[in-house]
PDB file of N, H, CA, C and O in Angstrom:
ATOM      1  N   MET A   1       9.354   8.814   5.202  1.00  0.00           N
ATOM      2  CA  MET A   1       9.841   7.674   5.943  1.00  0.00           C
ATOM      3  C   MET A   1      10.055   6.483   5.029  1.00  0.00           C
ATOM      4  O   MET A   1      11.119   5.864   5.058  1.00  0.00           O
ATOM      5  N   LEU A   2       9.060   6.153   4.220  1.00  0.00           N
ATOM      6  H   LEU A   2       8.196   6.655   4.196  1.00  0.00           H
ATOM      7  CA  LEU A   2       9.198   5.001   3.343  1.00  0.00           C
ATOM      8  C   LEU A   2      10.174   5.240   2.203  1.00  0.00           C
ATOM      9  O   LEU A   2      10.695   4.288   1.621  1.00  0.00           O
ATOM     10  N   SER A   3      10.427   6.509   1.877  1.00  0.00           N
ATOM     11  H   SER A   3      10.004   7.283   2.350  1.00  0.00           H
ATOM     12  CA  SER A   3      11.351   6.793   0.785  1.00  0.00           C
ATOM     13  C   SER A   3      12.796   6.429   1.153  1.00  0.00           C
ATOM     14  O   SER A   3      13.638   6.291   0.266  1.00  0.00           O
ATOM     15  N   ASN A   4      13.086   6.274   2.426  1.00  0.00           N
ATOM     16  H   ASN A   4      12.401   6.386   3.146  1.00  0.00           H
ATOM     17  CA  ASN A   4      14.432   5.933   2.869  1.00  0.00           C
ATOM     18  C   ASN A   4      14.690   4.429   2.845  1.00  0.00           C
ATOM     19  O   ASN A   4      15.838   4.009   2.988  1.00  0.00           O
ATOM     20  N   ILE A   5      13.668   3.619   2.671  1.00  0.00           N
ATOM     21  H   ILE A   5      12.735   3.961   2.554  1.00  0.00           H
ATOM     22  CA  ILE A   5      13.832   2.169   2.753  1.00  0.00           C
ATOM     23  C   ILE A   5      14.545   1.627   1.521  1.00  0.00           C
ATOM     24  O   ILE A   5      15.530   0.902   1.658  1.00  0.00           O
ATOM     25  N   GLY A   6      14.082   1.953   0.347  1.00  0.00           N
ATOM     26  H   GLY A   6      13.282   2.542   0.236  1.00  0.00           H
ATOM     27  CA  GLY A   6      14.690   1.464  -0.880  1.00  0.00           C
ATOM     28  C   GLY A   6      14.187   0.074  -1.252  1.00  0.00           C
ATOM     29  O   GLY A   6      13.441  -0.552  -0.500  1.00  0.00           O
ATOM     30  N   VAL A   7      14.599  -0.387  -2.401  1.00  0.00           N
ATOM     31  H   VAL A   7      15.205   0.122  -3.012  1.00  0.00           H
ATOM     32  CA  VAL A   7      14.146  -1.676  -2.930  1.00  0.00           C
ATOM     33  C   VAL A   7      14.636  -2.851  -2.082  1.00  0.00           C
ATOM     34  O   VAL A   7      13.828  -3.718  -1.748  1.00  0.00           O
ATOM     35  N   PRO A   8      15.912  -2.922  -1.721  1.00  0.00           N
ATOM     36  CA  PRO A   8      16.339  -4.070  -0.898  1.00  0.00           C
ATOM     37  C   PRO A   8      15.602  -4.151   0.438  1.00  0.00           C
ATOM     38  O   PRO A   8      15.273  -5.243   0.902  1.00  0.00           O
ATOM     39  N   GLY A   9      15.346  -3.014   1.047  1.00  0.00           N
ATOM     40  H   GLY A   9      15.613  -2.127   0.670  1.00  0.00           H
ATOM     41  CA  GLY A   9      14.617  -2.990   2.311  1.00  0.00           C
ATOM     42  C   GLY A   9      13.180  -3.468   2.146  1.00  0.00           C
ATOM     43  O   GLY A   9      12.663  -4.206   2.985  1.00  0.00           O
ATOM     44  N   MET A  10      12.540  -3.044   1.063  1.00  0.00           N
ATOM     45  H   MET A  10      12.960  -2.445   0.382  1.00  0.00           H
ATOM     46  CA  MET A  10      11.161  -3.473   0.799  1.00  0.00           C
ATOM     47  C   MET A  10      11.106  -4.977   0.559  1.00  0.00           C
ATOM     48  O   MET A  10      10.195  -5.649   1.042  1.00  0.00           O
ATOM     49  N   ILE A  11      12.067  -5.505  -0.180  1.00  0.00           N
ATOM     50  H   ILE A  11      12.807  -4.958  -0.572  1.00  0.00           H
ATOM     51  CA  ILE A  11      12.111  -6.947  -0.426  1.00  0.00           C
ATOM     52  C   ILE A  11      12.285  -7.700   0.890  1.00  0.00           C
ATOM     53  O   ILE A  11      11.625  -8.715   1.115  1.00  0.00           O
ATOM     54  N   LEU A  12      13.157  -7.217   1.748  1.00  0.00           N
ATOM     55  H   LEU A  12      13.692  -6.393   1.565  1.00  0.00           H
ATOM     56  CA  LEU A  12      13.372  -7.850   3.051  1.00  0.00           C
ATOM     57  C   LEU A  12      12.099  -7.833   3.886  1.00  0.00           C
ATOM     58  O   LEU A  12      11.749  -8.837   4.506  1.00  0.00           O
ATOM     59  N   ILE A  13      11.406  -6.703   3.905  1.00  0.00           N
ATOM     60  H   ILE A  13      11.690  -5.887   3.401  1.00  0.00           H
ATOM     61  CA  ILE A  13      10.147  -6.600   4.650  1.00  0.00           C
ATOM     62  C   ILE A  13       9.122  -7.587   4.108  1.00  0.00           C
ATOM     63  O   ILE A  13       8.444  -8.261   4.883  1.00  0.00           O
ATOM     64  N   LEU A  14       9.000  -7.679   2.787  1.00  0.00           N
ATOM     65  H   LEU A  14       9.551  -7.132   2.157  1.00  0.00           H
ATOM     66  CA  LEU A  14       8.042  -8.614   2.193  1.00  0.00           C
ATOM     67  C   LEU A  14       8.387 -10.067   2.508  1.00  0.00           C
ATOM     68  O   LEU A  14       7.492 -10.866   2.784  1.00  0.00           O
ATOM     69  N   VAL A  15       9.658 -10.416   2.471  1.00  0.00           N
ATOM     70  H   VAL A  15      10.386  -9.767   2.247  1.00  0.00           H
ATOM     71  CA  VAL A  15      10.077 -11.784   2.781  1.00  0.00           C
ATOM     72  C   VAL A  15       9.771 -12.120   4.238  1.00  0.00           C
ATOM     73  O   VAL A  15       9.272 -13.206   4.534  1.00  0.00           O
ATOM     74  N   VAL A  16      10.066 -11.197   5.143  1.00  0.00           N
ATOM     75  H   VAL A  16      10.471 -10.315   4.902  1.00  0.00           H
ATOM     76  CA  VAL A  16       9.781 -11.425   6.560  1.00  0.00           C
ATOM     77  C   VAL A  16       8.270 -11.561   6.782  1.00  0.00           C
ATOM     78  O   VAL A  16       7.828 -12.443   7.518  1.00  0.00           O
ATOM     79  N   ALA A  17       7.483 -10.694   6.150  1.00  0.00           N
ATOM     80  H   ALA A  17       7.841  -9.978   5.551  1.00  0.00           H
ATOM     81  CA  ALA A  17       6.031 -10.783   6.282  1.00  0.00           C
ATOM     82  C   ALA A  17       5.514 -12.107   5.726  1.00  0.00           C
ATOM     83  O   ALA A  17       4.610 -12.711   6.304  1.00  0.00           O
ATOM     84  N   LEU A  18       6.076 -12.556   4.621  1.00  0.00           N
ATOM     85  H   LEU A  18       6.811 -12.065   4.152  1.00  0.00           H
ATOM     86  CA  LEU A  18       5.671 -13.828   4.033  1.00  0.00           C
ATOM     87  C   LEU A  18       5.983 -14.987   4.974  1.00  0.00           C
ATOM     88  O   LEU A  18       5.183 -15.913   5.110  1.00  0.00           O
ATOM     89  N   ILE A  19       7.133 -14.936   5.616  1.00  0.00           N
ATOM     90  H   ILE A  19       7.782 -14.183   5.506  1.00  0.00           H
ATOM     91  CA  ILE A  19       7.511 -15.989   6.555  1.00  0.00           C
ATOM     92  C   ILE A  19       6.615 -15.958   7.795  1.00  0.00           C
ATOM     93  O   ILE A  19       6.169 -17.002   8.270  1.00  0.00           O
ATOM     94  N   VAL A  20       6.358 -14.770   8.311  1.00  0.00           N
ATOM     95  H   VAL A  20       6.721 -13.921   7.925  1.00  0.00           H
ATOM     96  CA  VAL A  20       5.584 -14.642   9.551  1.00  0.00           C
ATOM     97  C   VAL A  20       4.110 -14.979   9.327  1.00  0.00           C
ATOM     98  O   VAL A  20       3.523 -15.734  10.103  1.00  0.00           O
ATOM     99  N   PHE A  21       3.510 -14.426   8.274  1.00  0.00           N
ATOM    100  H   PHE A  21       3.987 -13.814   7.643  1.00  0.00           H
ATOM    101  CA  PHE A  21       2.069 -14.571   8.075  1.00  0.00           C
ATOM    102  C   PHE A  21       1.691 -15.703   7.132  1.00  0.00           C
ATOM    103  O   PHE A  21       0.568 -16.203   7.197  1.00  0.00           O
ATOM    104  N   GLY A  22       2.583 -16.112   6.275  1.00  0.00           N
ATOM    105  H   GLY A  22       3.495 -15.706   6.222  1.00  0.00           H
ATOM    106  CA  GLY A  22       2.272 -17.174   5.318  1.00  0.00           C
ATOM    107  C   GLY A  22       1.626 -16.626   4.061  1.00  0.00           C
ATOM    108  O   GLY A  22       1.072 -15.527   4.077  1.00  0.00           O
ATOM    109  N   PRO A  23       1.688 -17.376   2.975  1.00  0.00           N
ATOM    110  CA  PRO A  23       1.168 -16.886   1.692  1.00  0.00           C
ATOM    111  C   PRO A  23      -0.357 -16.756   1.659  1.00  0.00           C
ATOM    112  O   PRO A  23      -0.882 -15.961   0.880  1.00  0.00           O
ATOM    113  N   GLN A  24      -1.072 -17.512   2.480  1.00  0.00           N
ATOM    114  H   GLN A  24      -0.646 -18.158   3.113  1.00  0.00           H
ATOM    115  CA  GLN A  24      -2.530 -17.439   2.460  1.00  0.00           C
ATOM    116  C   GLN A  24      -3.044 -16.133   3.069  1.00  0.00           C
ATOM    117  O   GLN A  24      -4.074 -15.614   2.639  1.00  0.00           O
ATOM    118  N   LYS A  25      -2.345 -15.607   4.051  1.00  0.00           N
ATOM    119  H   LYS A  25      -1.509 -16.028   4.401  1.00  0.00           H
ATOM    120  CA  LYS A  25      -2.784 -14.393   4.743  1.00  0.00           C
ATOM    121  C   LYS A  25      -2.354 -13.105   4.051  1.00  0.00           C
ATOM    122  O   LYS A  25      -2.922 -12.047   4.320  1.00  0.00           O
ATOM    123  N   MET A  26      -1.373 -13.174   3.175  1.00  0.00           N
ATOM    124  H   MET A  26      -0.912 -14.034   2.956  1.00  0.00           H
ATOM    125  CA  MET A  26      -0.820 -11.960   2.567  1.00  0.00           C
ATOM    126  C   MET A  26      -1.859 -11.139   1.796  1.00  0.00           C
ATOM    127  O   MET A  26      -1.886  -9.921   1.976  1.00  0.00           O
ATOM    128  N   PRO A  27      -2.718 -11.725   0.949  1.00  0.00           N
ATOM    129  CA  PRO A  27      -3.714 -10.897   0.247  1.00  0.00           C
ATOM    130  C   PRO A  27      -4.675 -10.201   1.219  1.00  0.00           C
ATOM    131  O   PRO A  27      -5.045  -9.045   1.012  1.00  0.00           O
ATOM    132  N   GLU A  28      -5.070 -10.905   2.269  1.00  0.00           N
ATOM    133  H   GLU A  28      -4.769 -11.844   2.438  1.00  0.00           H
ATOM    134  CA  GLU A  28      -5.972 -10.319   3.259  1.00  0.00           C
ATOM    135  C   GLU A  28      -5.306  -9.145   3.971  1.00  0.00           C
ATOM    136  O   GLU A  28      -5.937  -8.113   4.194  1.00  0.00           O
ATOM    137  N   ILE A  29      -4.060  -9.299   4.320  1.00  0.00           N
ATOM    138  H   ILE A  29      -3.547 -10.138   4.140  1.00  0.00           H
ATOM    139  CA  ILE A  29      -3.317  -8.231   4.988  1.00  0.00           C
ATOM    140  C   ILE A  29      -3.141  -7.048   4.044  1.00  0.00           C
ATOM    141  O   ILE A  29      -3.247  -5.897   4.469  1.00  0.00           O
ATOM    142  N   GLY A  30      -2.875  -7.314   2.779  1.00  0.00           N
ATOM    143  H   GLY A  30      -2.789  -8.248   2.434  1.00  0.00           H
ATOM    144  CA  GLY A  30      -2.734  -6.242   1.795  1.00  0.00           C
ATOM    145  C   GLY A  30      -4.021  -5.448   1.624  1.00  0.00           C
ATOM    146  O   GLY A  30      -3.996  -4.220   1.544  1.00  0.00           O
ATOM    147  N   ARG A  31      -5.149  -6.158   1.569  1.00  0.00           N
ATOM    148  H   ARG A  31      -5.169  -7.155   1.634  1.00  0.00           H
ATOM    149  CA  ARG A  31      -6.436  -5.467   1.452  1.00  0.00           C
ATOM    150  C   ARG A  31      -6.713  -4.608   2.682  1.00  0.00           C
ATOM    151  O   ARG A  31      -7.160  -3.467   2.560  1.00  0.00           O
ATOM    152  N   ALA A  32      -6.452  -5.151   3.854  1.00  0.00           N
ATOM    153  H   ALA A  32      -6.089  -6.077   3.953  1.00  0.00           H
ATOM    154  CA  ALA A  32      -6.681  -4.393   5.084  1.00  0.00           C
ATOM    155  C   ALA A  32      -5.785  -3.153   5.139  1.00  0.00           C
ATOM    156  O   ALA A  32      -6.227  -2.082   5.554  1.00  0.00           O
ATOM    157  N   LEU A  33      -4.550  -3.299   4.726  1.00  0.00           N
ATOM    158  H   LEU A  33      -4.191  -4.169   4.389  1.00  0.00           H
ATOM    159  CA  LEU A  33      -3.633  -2.160   4.704  1.00  0.00           C
ATOM    160  C   LEU A  33      -4.111  -1.102   3.713  1.00  0.00           C
ATOM    161  O   LEU A  33      -4.071   0.093   4.007  1.00  0.00           O
ATOM    162  N   GLY A  34      -4.560  -1.542   2.544  1.00  0.00           N
ATOM    163  H   GLY A  34      -4.592  -2.512   2.306  1.00  0.00           H
ATOM    164  CA  GLY A  34      -5.077  -0.607   1.543  1.00  0.00           C
ATOM    165  C   GLY A  34      -6.293   0.152   2.046  1.00  0.00           C
ATOM    166  O   GLY A  34      -6.399   1.362   1.843  1.00  0.00           O
ATOM    167  N   ARG A  35      -7.219  -0.554   2.705  1.00  0.00           N
ATOM    168  H   ARG A  35      -7.133  -1.537   2.870  1.00  0.00           H
ATOM    169  CA  ARG A  35      -8.400   0.101   3.273  1.00  0.00           C
ATOM    170  C   ARG A  35      -8.001   1.119   4.335  1.00  0.00           C
ATOM    171  O   ARG A  35      -8.557   2.216   4.394  1.00  0.00           O
ATOM    172  N   SER A  36      -7.049   0.756   5.161  1.00  0.00           N
ATOM    173  H   SER A  36      -6.597  -0.135   5.113  1.00  0.00           H
ATOM    174  CA  SER A  36      -6.601   1.666   6.223  1.00  0.00           C
ATOM    175  C   SER A  36      -5.977   2.926   5.638  1.00  0.00           C
ATOM    176  O   SER A  36      -6.233   4.030   6.119  1.00  0.00           O
ATOM    177  N   ILE A  37      -5.169   2.768   4.616  1.00  0.00           N
ATOM    178  H   ILE A  37      -4.961   1.871   4.225  1.00  0.00           H
ATOM    179  CA  ILE A  37      -4.527   3.926   3.982  1.00  0.00           C
ATOM    180  C   ILE A  37      -5.571   4.827   3.337  1.00  0.00           C
ATOM    181  O   ILE A  37      -5.501   6.049   3.465  1.00  0.00           O
ATOM    182  N   ARG A  38      -6.549   4.226   2.637  1.00  0.00           N
ATOM    183  H   ARG A  38      -6.606   3.233   2.532  1.00  0.00           H
ATOM    184  CA  ARG A  38      -7.613   5.032   2.015  1.00  0.00           C
ATOM    185  C   ARG A  38      -8.408   5.799   3.064  1.00  0.00           C
ATOM    186  O   ARG A  38      -8.708   6.978   2.874  1.00  0.00           O
ATOM    187  N   GLU A  39      -8.750   5.146   4.165  1.00  0.00           N
ATOM    188  H   GLU A  39      -8.506   4.188   4.319  1.00  0.00           H
ATOM    189  CA  GLU A  39      -9.505   5.807   5.225  1.00  0.00           C
ATOM    190  C   GLU A  39      -8.697   6.949   5.848  1.00  0.00           C
ATOM    191  O   GLU A  39      -9.247   8.010   6.144  1.00  0.00           O
ATOM    192  N   PHE A  40      -7.416   6.735   6.044  1.00  0.00           N
ATOM    193  H   PHE A  40      -6.970   5.873   5.804  1.00  0.00           H
ATOM    194  CA  PHE A  40      -6.559   7.793   6.579  1.00  0.00           C
ATOM    195  C   PHE A  40      -6.507   8.983   5.627  1.00  0.00           C
ATOM    196  O   PHE A  40      -6.573  10.132   6.063  1.00  0.00           O
ATOM    197  N   LYS A  41      -6.390   8.714   4.330  1.00  0.00           N
ATOM    198  H   LYS A  41      -6.336   7.780   3.975  1.00  0.00           H
ATOM    199  CA  LYS A  41      -6.349   9.802   3.344  1.00  0.00           C
ATOM    200  C   LYS A  41      -7.653  10.583   3.352  1.00  0.00           C
ATOM    201  O   LYS A  41      -7.638  11.814   3.309  1.00  0.00           O
ATOM    202  N   ARG A  42      -8.789   9.879   3.406  1.00  0.00           N
ATOM    203  H   ARG A  42      -8.801   8.880   3.441  1.00  0.00           H
ATOM    204  CA  ARG A  42     -10.085  10.573   3.449  1.00  0.00           C
ATOM    205  C   ARG A  42     -10.190  11.458   4.676  1.00  0.00           C
ATOM    206  O   ARG A  42     -10.635  12.603   4.587  1.00  0.00           O
ATOM    207  N   ALA A  43      -9.782  10.932   5.815  1.00  0.00           N
ATOM    208  H   ALA A  43      -9.421  10.003   5.887  1.00  0.00           H
ATOM    209  CA  ALA A  43      -9.858  11.712   7.050  1.00  0.00           C
ATOM    210  C   ALA A  43      -8.947  12.928   6.989  1.00  0.00           C
ATOM    211  O   ALA A  43      -9.338  14.015   7.412  1.00  0.00           O
ATOM    212  N   SER A  44      -7.746  12.758   6.473  1.00  0.00           N
ATOM    213  H   SER A  44      -7.429  11.875   6.129  1.00  0.00           H
ATOM    214  CA  SER A  44      -6.824  13.891   6.408  1.00  0.00           C
ATOM    215  C   SER A  44      -7.296  14.926   5.386  1.00  0.00           C
ATOM    216  O   SER A  44      -7.093  16.123   5.591  1.00  0.00           O
ATOM    217  N   GLU A  45      -7.916  14.493   4.296  1.00  0.00           N
ATOM    218  H   GLU A  45      -8.081  13.521   4.129  1.00  0.00           H
ATOM    219  CA  GLU A  45      -8.455  15.445   3.320  1.00  0.00           C
ATOM    220  C   GLU A  45      -9.609  16.228   3.922  1.00  0.00           C
ATOM    221  O   GLU A  45      -9.732  17.432   3.693  1.00  0.00           O
ATOM    222  N   GLY A  46     -10.460  15.549   4.692  1.00  0.00           N
ATOM    223  H   GLY A  46     -10.360  14.572   4.877  1.00  0.00           H
ATOM    224  CA  GLY A  46     -11.566  16.240   5.352  1.00  0.00           C
ATOM    225  C   GLY A  46     -11.063  17.276   6.339  1.00  0.00           C
ATOM    226  O   GLY A  46     -11.597  18.384   6.408  1.00  0.00           O
ATOM    227  N   LEU A  47     -10.054  16.929   7.093  1.00  0.00           N
ATOM    228  H   LEU A  47      -9.620  16.029   7.038  1.00  0.00           H
ATOM    229  CA  LEU A  47      -9.474  17.862   8.054  1.00  0.00           C
ATOM    230  C   LEU A  47      -8.838  19.044   7.331  1.00  0.00           C
ATOM    231  O   LEU A  47      -8.985  20.187   7.764  1.00  0.00           O
ATOM    232  N   THR A  48      -8.140  18.782   6.246  1.00  0.00           N
ATOM    233  H   THR A  48      -8.021  17.853   5.894  1.00  0.00           H
ATOM    234  CA  THR A  48      -7.516  19.850   5.461  1.00  0.00           C
ATOM    235  C   THR A  48      -8.578  20.793   4.898  1.00  0.00           C
ATOM    236  O   THR A  48      -8.398  22.011   4.905  1.00  0.00           O
ATOM    237  N   ASP A  49      -9.684  20.229   4.411  1.00  0.00           N
ATOM    238  H   ASP A  49      -9.830  19.240   4.405  1.00  0.00           H
ATOM    239  CA  ASP A  49     -10.764  21.072   3.881  1.00  0.00           C
ATOM    240  C   ASP A  49     -11.345  21.968   4.969  1.00  0.00           C
ATOM    241  O   ASP A  49     -11.615  23.144   4.722  1.00  0.00           O
ATOM    242  N   GLU A  50     -11.540  21.428   6.163  1.00  0.00           N
ATOM    243  H   GLU A  50     -11.321  20.473   6.364  1.00  0.00           H
ATOM    244  CA  GLU A  50     -12.080  22.231   7.262  1.00  0.00           C
ATOM    245  C   GLU A  50     -11.132  23.367   7.625  1.00  0.00           C
ATOM    246  O   GLU A  50     -11.571  24.490   7.872  1.00  0.00           O
ATOM    247  N   ILE A  51      -9.850  23.082   7.655  1.00  0.00           N
ATOM    248  H   ILE A  51      -9.493  22.170   7.454  1.00  0.00           H
ATOM    249  CA  ILE A  51      -8.872  24.119   7.988  1.00  0.00           C
ATOM    250  C   ILE A  51      -8.866  25.209   6.921  1.00  0.00           C
ATOM    251  O   ILE A  51      -8.803  26.396   7.242  1.00  0.00           O
ATOM    252  N   LYS A  52      -8.932  24.808   5.656  1.00  0.00           N
ATOM    253  H   LYS A  52      -8.983  23.844   5.395  1.00  0.00           H
ATOM    254  CA  LYS A  52      -8.966  25.794   4.565  1.00  0.00           C
ATOM    255  C   LYS A  52     -10.207  26.669   4.657  1.00  0.00           C
ATOM    256  O   LYS A  52     -10.129  27.875   4.421  1.00  0.00           O
ATOM    257  N   LYS A  53     -11.354  26.081   4.997  1.00  0.00           N
ATOM    258  H   LYS A  53     -11.417  25.101   5.189  1.00  0.00           H
ATOM    259  CA  LYS A  53     -12.596  26.850   5.132  1.00  0.00           C
ATOM    260  C   LYS A  53     -12.469  27.863   6.263  1.00  0.00           C
ATOM    261  O   LYS A  53     -12.887  29.012   6.120  1.00  0.00           O
ATOM    262  N   GLU A  54     -11.897  27.442   7.383  1.00  0.00           N
ATOM    263  H   GLU A  54     -11.558  26.509   7.500  1.00  0.00           H
ATOM    264  CA  GLU A  54     -11.721  28.353   8.515  1.00  0.00           C
ATOM    265  C   GLU A  54     -10.779  29.503   8.154  1.00  0.00           C
ATOM    266  O   GLU A  54     -11.021  30.650   8.531  1.00  0.00           O
ATOM    267  N   ILE A  55      -9.722  29.199   7.436  1.00  0.00           N
ATOM    268  H   ILE A  55      -9.525  28.267   7.130  1.00  0.00           H
ATOM    269  CA  ILE A  55      -8.777  30.249   7.024  1.00  0.00           C
ATOM    270  C   ILE A  55      -9.462  31.226   6.082  1.00  0.00           C
ATOM    271  O   ILE A  55      -9.296  32.439   6.215  1.00  0.00           O
ATOM    272  N   ALA A  56     -10.233  30.705   5.128  1.00  0.00           N
ATOM    273  H   ALA A  56     -10.368  29.720   5.020  1.00  0.00           H
ATOM    274  CA  ALA A  56     -10.948  31.569   4.196  1.00  0.00           C
ATOM    275  C   ALA A  56     -11.967  32.427   4.940  1.00  0.00           C
ATOM    276  O   ALA A  56     -12.135  33.607   4.631  1.00  0.00           O
ATOM    277  N   LYS A  57     -12.638  31.840   5.908  1.00  0.00           N
ATOM    278  H   LYS A  57     -12.501  30.881   6.159  1.00  0.00           H
ATOM    279  CA  LYS A  57     -13.619  32.579   6.703  1.00  0.00           C
ATOM    280  C   LYS A  57     -12.942  33.702   7.476  1.00  0.00           C
ATOM    281  O   LYS A  57     -13.451  34.822   7.511  1.00  0.00           O
ATOM    282  N   ASP A  58     -11.806  33.418   8.094  1.00  0.00           N
ATOM    283  H   ASP A  58     -11.393  32.508   8.066  1.00  0.00           H
ATOM    284  CA  ASP A  58     -11.064  34.432   8.842  1.00  0.00           C
ATOM    285  C   ASP A  58     -10.576  35.547   7.919  1.00  0.00           C
ATOM    286  O   ASP A  58     -10.611  36.720   8.290  1.00  0.00           O
ATOM    287  N   ASP A  59     -10.119  35.182   6.712  1.00  0.00           N
ATOM    288  H   ASP A  59     -10.090  34.229   6.411  1.00  0.00           H
ATOM    289  CA  ASP A  59      -9.660  36.192   5.750  1.00  0.00           C
ATOM    290  C   ASP A  59     -10.812  37.113   5.346  1.00  0.00           C
ATOM    291  O   ASP A  59     -10.633  38.328   5.253  1.00  0.00           O
ATOM    292  N   LYS A  60     -11.975  36.548   5.110  1.00  0.00           N
ATOM    293  H   LYS A  60     -12.121  35.562   5.186  1.00  0.00           H
ATOM    294  CA  LYS A  60     -13.141  37.367   4.732  1.00  0.00           C
ATOM    295  C   LYS A  60     -13.522  38.309   5.865  1.00  0.00           C
ATOM    296  O   LYS A  60     -13.853  39.470   5.623  1.00  0.00           O
ATOM    297  N   GLU A  61     -13.478  37.821   7.094  1.00  0.00           N
ATOM    298  H   GLU A  61     -13.209  36.879   7.291  1.00  0.00           H
ATOM    299  CA  GLU A  61     -13.825  38.663   8.243  1.00  0.00           C
ATOM    300  C   GLU A  61     -12.816  39.798   8.397  1.00  0.00           C
ATOM    301  O   GLU A  61     -13.204  40.918   8.728  1.00  0.00           O
ATOM    302  N   GLN A  62     -11.552  39.537   8.169  1.00  0.00           N
ATOM    303  H   GLN A  62     -11.238  38.626   7.900  1.00  0.00           H
ATOM    304  CA  GLN A  62     -10.529  40.582   8.307  1.00  0.00           C
ATOM    305  C   GLN A  62     -10.627  41.603   7.178  1.00  0.00           C
ATOM    306  O   GLN A  62     -10.355  42.787   7.376  1.00  0.00           O
ATOM    307  N   ASN A  63     -11.017  41.135   5.987  1.00  0.00           N
ATOM    308  H   ASN A  63     -11.238  40.173   5.826  1.00  0.00           H
ATOM    309  CA  ASN A  63     -11.122  42.056   4.853  1.00  0.00           C
ATOM    310  C   ASN A  63     -12.337  42.949   4.947  1.00  0.00           C
ATOM    311  O   ASN A  63     -12.339  44.035   4.367  1.00  0.00           O
ATOM    312  N   THR A  64     -13.373  42.532   5.658  1.00  0.00           N
ATOM    313  H   THR A  64     -13.372  41.650   6.128  1.00  0.00           H
ATOM    314  CA  THR A  64     -14.574  43.344   5.779  1.00  0.00           C
ATOM    315  C   THR A  64     -14.460  44.366   6.905  1.00  0.00           C
ATOM    316  O   THR A  64     -15.292  45.270   6.993  1.00  0.00           O
ATOM    317  N   LYS A  65     -13.460  44.247   7.761  1.00  0.00           N
ATOM    318  H   LYS A  65     -12.785  43.513   7.690  1.00  0.00           H
ATOM    319  CA  LYS A  65     -13.288  45.194   8.878  1.00  0.00           C
ATOM    320  C   LYS A  65     -12.553  46.410   8.465  1.00  0.00           C
ATOM    321  O   LYS A  65     -12.325  47.301   9.283  1.00  0.00           O
TER     322      LYS A  65
END
């Protein structure tokens, strides 16, 4: 999704955010966004690990039958 925006689109988004939120709020918003992205990545990695474990478990059960 973000790969379709391009540089001009990103600049426009940043300018609009700067106008709406002001320069004082931008670092705080950036930190919050970064924390949210990190938390999402951790959660998705945990879910992926659980799915891989279940698949490996099912494969072992099928191979022993």
